[in-house]
N, C-alpha and C positions, 0 to 999 in steps of 0.2 A: 337549536335551531333558530337562526336571525331570522328576522323582518325586516325587507330594505327597499326603498322609496319606489323599488321597480314589482313589489308583489299588490293583485287584485287581491281585493278585500271581497270575501265572500258574505253576506247577511244570513246568519246562520240563526235559525231559531232553538232554544233552548225550553222544554217545556217544560223542565225542574226548578228553571229560575223566571219563566213565562216572560221569557224578551227575547229580543232579538240583540244578538255581539255581532261585531263584526270583525272576521280570521282573516289572514293571508289561505290565499286556496294549498298553497307547497305544504302550509301546518298543519290543515287539515289530513293528509294525501296518508299518511301511517295510520292515520285512527280509521280511515274507511277500509285500507288495505289490507287489516289485521282483524276487518270483521267480516272479508270477502276471500280469504282463502288462507290455504295450511301455512301458519308463518316457518314451517320446519322444510318449503320447499328451497330450489334454488334462488339464489339471488337472482341471476336471468329472471326468473317468473317473477320474483316480487318484484321488477322492473318495469315488467312486465301489464299488470297486476297497475300499479302506481300510474303507469300512462291510462289504464281504462278509467279510473280513479278518477285524475285531472279532467281528462276530457269529458265523462260524467258531470263535472263541477259546470265546468266551463259552457256545457252544451247547457244547464239548467241557469247558468247566470244571468240574470236580468240585465246586467253590462253588455253582455255577451249576446244579445235579441231573443235569450231563453223566458222562457213562462217562466219560471220562479219552484217554487212549494205551491202543490196545488190547493194546501190547507190552511197555510197562513200564507196572505197575500204579501203580504210586505216581505215575507224573506226569499232568498234564492234556495235554503236548504235548510231542513230539518233534524232533528235529532230523533225521528217516532217510528225513521223504518221505510217508510211507503216511497221516500225520497230516496233510499238508497240507504245501506246500510255502515252503520261507524260506531265505532264504541269508545268514548273520548278517549283521555289519555290517563287522568285520574283512576277509572273504573281500571285500565291494564293496569294499572299499580297493584293495586288489588289483585287481580285477575291471577297475575305472572307471579308476582311478589319479588320473591331474589333473581329471580331470571329477568325480571321485568328489561333489568340495562344493556346485557345485550339482546334480546332480541328487537329493542329499542333502536339498537343502534346499526342492524341489521335493517331494519325498515327506512329509517331515513338516509341510509347509504343509500338504498334501493330511489327513494326518492330525488336527491339530490343529484344521484346518478342520467334524472331522466329531468331535469328539471325545464320547465313550458313544454315539455312536448304533448305532444295531445293526436289524437287518427282523425285524420279529413276525406271526404271523399269529395272530387270533385271543389276544393276547396271549401267544405262545409264540415262542421262538427260532426260527428256520426255518434247513433245512440250503440254505443259500444256495448253489444249483447255478450255476457258470459257465463258460464254453467259450469257444474264441479268433474263430469264426465259424460262422456257422448256415449260412449258404447260399440265403437265401432264408425261411426258416422257421426258429422251434424248434420241439420237438419234445414230447408231453407225458409225463410221466414213467412213465406206465404201460408205451409203447413202450422205455421203455429199462432200467429198473430192478422191473416188476412190481410195481408201488406207486403206485395212484391220490393225485395230492399237491394237493390246494386250487389250491394257489398255483403249482402249476407247467405253466400248462396252453401250450400253442402259440400260438403270434402267428405272423403274415407280418412279414415282415423284408428289408429290400432296402438299408440301413444298408449290409452290411456289404460291396459288389460291387471296393470299390478293397482288398480285403486281399488278400494274396497269397497267401492260402489259399481265395480262391472258387474258382478252380479249379485241380485240382494230375491230374498222373497217376503213379501208380508201377507201375515194372513187376517182375513177382512169379515166379522160374522155378518149373515145377509141383513142385521137389523141396520146394523150401522150404513152399510151400505145402501140400504134405502131412507136412512134418513140424511145421508149426503151427496144424493141423486136426485133425491124428491122424489122417489118411483113408490111402487107396488107391487111385489113380486107375487106370485099368485100364491094361494094356501096351499099347504098341503090334503093330501084327500088320496083315501085308499081307491079312487076312482081316478086320477088323476095324478100324470108324472110326463115333465114337459120332456121333450127332445133335448140332449146335452152332448152335443157333437164329439163324434169321437168317444164317449163315455156311454151312453145310453142312447139308441136309438131305433126305428125301423119297430116300435109296440103294435103288437095285435092287440086286442082285447074283444069282448064277445059282448050281448049284450047287455047282458050282468054289470059289464067293468071286470072281469076276473079275464088276467093277461094270457093269452094262448100263446103270444111266440113274444122274445123280444132279445135286439141284440144288445151286447155291454162287449163294449171293447172291439173287440176283431172276432167274439164267437156270440152264434144266434143261439139262445135257450127257452125251451119251455118253461112257459110261467109254475106250471109242478115243480121241476128242477129248483127254480130260481125259490122255489117254496123250502123246499127241503134241504139246500147247500145254502141258504143263508140263514134255515131257522127261522123263515118269517110262520106267524101265523094262518095266514091264506093266502088264496091266490089276485086277491081283490087287494092289490098296494099300488101305491104310489109312492114319493120322492119329491123331497125339497132339498138341496145343500145347503146347511144350516152358516159353512165359512167358506170361503175359495181362497186357496194359496193365491195370489199374485209375484209371478216371476219378472223380476225385470231386469236389464242389462243398461246400465248408466245413471246418471242422475241431473236434473236439471232440463230446461224445454229444449235443450241440443243447439240452438244459435250461438254462432261469433264460437271464440275462443275455448275450448277445452281445457279446462284447467290442467287435470291431470296429464292428458298429452301432453300441454305446455309445458310442463314439468320432466315430463322424459324425454323432448326433444331437447330444451336447457341442460338437461345430464349427459347427452350424446353431443355437448358442444353447438349448439344453433342460440344465433343470436335473438334478440326480442324482434331486429328486425324480419328477420326469418319466420318467426310463431307466428307474428301478425301478418306476415302475407303468405302465411299458411290458410289461416283461418277466416281471415276476413277477403275478398276478393275488392283488388283495385284501389285500397286505400292508402293514403300516404301520412306519414310520422314525420312530423312539421311543431317547429316553436309557434306557439298562441302570441296574437298580439296584442301587447300590452294596453290599454285605452291610454292618452294624453289629452292635454289640453287643447292641445296643434290638432288633433284628430278628433273629433267625438266622437265622430260615425263609423269610427271601429268595427269592424264586422259586422255591418248593415249589407243585408244586398235588397235593393232598388231600383225595382222597373220603372220605368218615363216610357208616359205613351204618349208623341205626338196626332194629334187627331188629324181625322184625312188624309187627303197625299194622294198625289200623281190627278192625271188629265179630270179621269173619271170622279173625284171626289176633292173639290177644289175649299171645300164649305163656304161659309161665309167670305163676302166679297164686300169689302166699305166702298164709302163714297169715294174715298181718292186712290181706288185698284187694289187695295191690301187684301194678299188671300190669307185665308185663318191657315192652311196647310202650310203656306210657308210660317210666320210668325209662332204657329206650334213648333216648329221644327225647330226653329232658333233660340224658342224660352226654354225647348228641351236638353239642346245641346249646350244650350249656357248651364243649364240647371246640371246636367252631367260631370260638366266641369268643376262646379261648385260642390259637388257633394263630395266629388270625388279627391279634390283638393282638403277637405277634411274625413278621410278615411274611407270613405263605401265604395262599394262595388256597385257601378251603375251600368244600367240596359237598355238602349233604345230599340222600341219596337221598329224603329225607321230612322234611317240615320240619311235618308235621301228624301228627295221627290218622289216619290214610288205609292204605287195603291197598293196598300196590307187590308184585306178582310181581315171582317173583328174575329172569327175565328182563327186565325193565324196570330193574332192579337192574342190572344186568349191565351195560346197553346205556348206563346212565349212563355207568359206569366207563369201556367202551370208547370211549365219545365223547370221553371229555373226557380220557383216557388221562393220570390222574396220578403221580404221583409213587409214591404207594403208595396201597392202597383199605382201611381200616376199617372191619371190622363190628363191632357193640359187639352184646353181648347180655349173658342171665341164665343161669348153670346150674339144676340142679337135679337131685334124686338123693331115692331114697325114705325113707332115713334122714338127717333134719333135723338130726343133729348134724355134717353133713360141711360143708362149707364151703372157700373158698379160692379163687384165681385162678390161670386159663389158659388159653392163647393158642394158637391152629392155623393154620399157615401150609403150603401146598400144596407136596406133595414136588418136591425137587429147587429150590423158589425158593428159593435162597441169602438174597438178601438180605433174602425176606420173615422165614428163619428171624432174619436177625442182629438187624434191628429187634424181633424177636418178644421177644428176649432183653433189648435195651433195656428196654423197654418194662416186662414183666415185673418186671425190679429194682425199677424205680423203683416201681411198684406197690405191690409188696409190702414193698417200706421206707417209703411214705408209710402206706400204709392199716392197715398192720397184718395181712394176710389169709396164710393159709398159701399157701407155694408151690407148686402143683398142677403145674408145667413148662411147659414148649415142646412140643409135639409136632404131628405131618402129619397131616391129615386129606383126604378128597376132596369135600368141601364144593360145591355144586354152584357156588358163586359165588367157591371158592379156586380151581376147574379153570375157571372160564367168563370169568375177567377176565384179560386181555391183561398187562395190569402188575404188576409184586405185589401180594400182597392179604392181610391177617390177620384173623385172628376172634379178638375174645376175647370171654371169659365172665368178666365180672367180678368176680361173685360169685353163689354161690346162693340165689336167692330162696326158697328152701326151710329155707331156713336163721333162724328167728326173730333173729337175733342180727345177721346181715348184711339183713334186710328191713331190722331195724330202723334200721340207721345210713343206707342206702339214701336215709330221709327229712327227711337232716339234710341242707341245702344246703349246708353247709361240706364234708360228705363228696365231694358230688359235685364241688365245687370241687377235693378234692384227687385223685380219680379223675381228673379233666382234666388238670389241671396235672402228674400223674404220667406220665400218656400222653405229654403234650407235650413233657417231657424229658427221656423216649425218643427224641422223635423227635431232639429237638436233639443229646441222646448219639452216636445213629446218623451223624447228616450231620459230628458235629465228629470 
């Protein structure tokens, strides 16, 4: 497999070498697919898994706004299993021996025929859940992870009936169950035995603990009948199961793609598009956009909130009559234009001079779930000589703090304003937005000199460019 200039590099932590190594995304795909699915499956099924694996990598990669490996901070992905299953190529060579070549060629073909393809929902990379065998129906995400995900909806599926995991039995002894679940079941006693629904029910004992009557299965017995027929020593008897036999249907959490079902669909001639549309609701298959020097904010989403708005809420008004609501919107529109030029997706909470309640602004931010929510404002003070730029973030929002520092350094340098610092605050939007958010006080509109500068279009462009540069530096 040859790498090219278009390859996106993943920072992979190798525990054996105890170091980070850079490897192209698509070079990792066959190694992931080999660890995640039955390699004897149809080629179309392996192509399905290749897209799933690539989606997992792109979703985690910091270059695309992912969180990376949660254990090794500088890595996007690791070889230790908690980022996702992967088996390095050299280990596969040892495992497959003489069969390695033909199996590897099949995996590489599956990767190459799906090159750059990932799964998205509303233009965002999905969390591509998959499992071995659904056993008749997949599940809704909220039943498994307590979080409703629109594309992870239950679908009926009888395609996986031929799976070796369709029906299974597992015996677990009581001690093991108690240990794994952290529970303590009652000890057995001649005077005690719990109801076991459908097996042992409706127990009657006398005041001395002798069983008078008991229902076992669908029949009712006297205690003495049980003693005689089962060869017990007394009618003072109790019971405690020592082993529970669990009968299961299917294997895995039941979310997303059922692999054995997908393979049966592939045997029936279904395409990977048809398989994905069946198991995921409303997803799209598209090529991911490779990062470029000209578009360093590709795959980033920023919500820009122009403060105030409408006749009801003009904000600060300068001595020269400049209204905060107007200059906030002008800066926000220019910032939107600037970061979109750099590859980002930008959303404004208002695009005209209208009043938008704070609750609606927060709703926009939480529905879009951007990488950052940036609120634009002007400052004020009774003393008109006070000037400068300051930025607020919510307490504990570390990423918001880091971004704020990058932005304020660039703004102060480009605009020549006084650095009033990065601070924490409990503003409604900062605490209501569920993603990182910052509140920029660009300048003091009560300062005549700063008000005059804000009337200059080139100055506005400098404000937008310096904020955008801070965002770029944060990601680089």
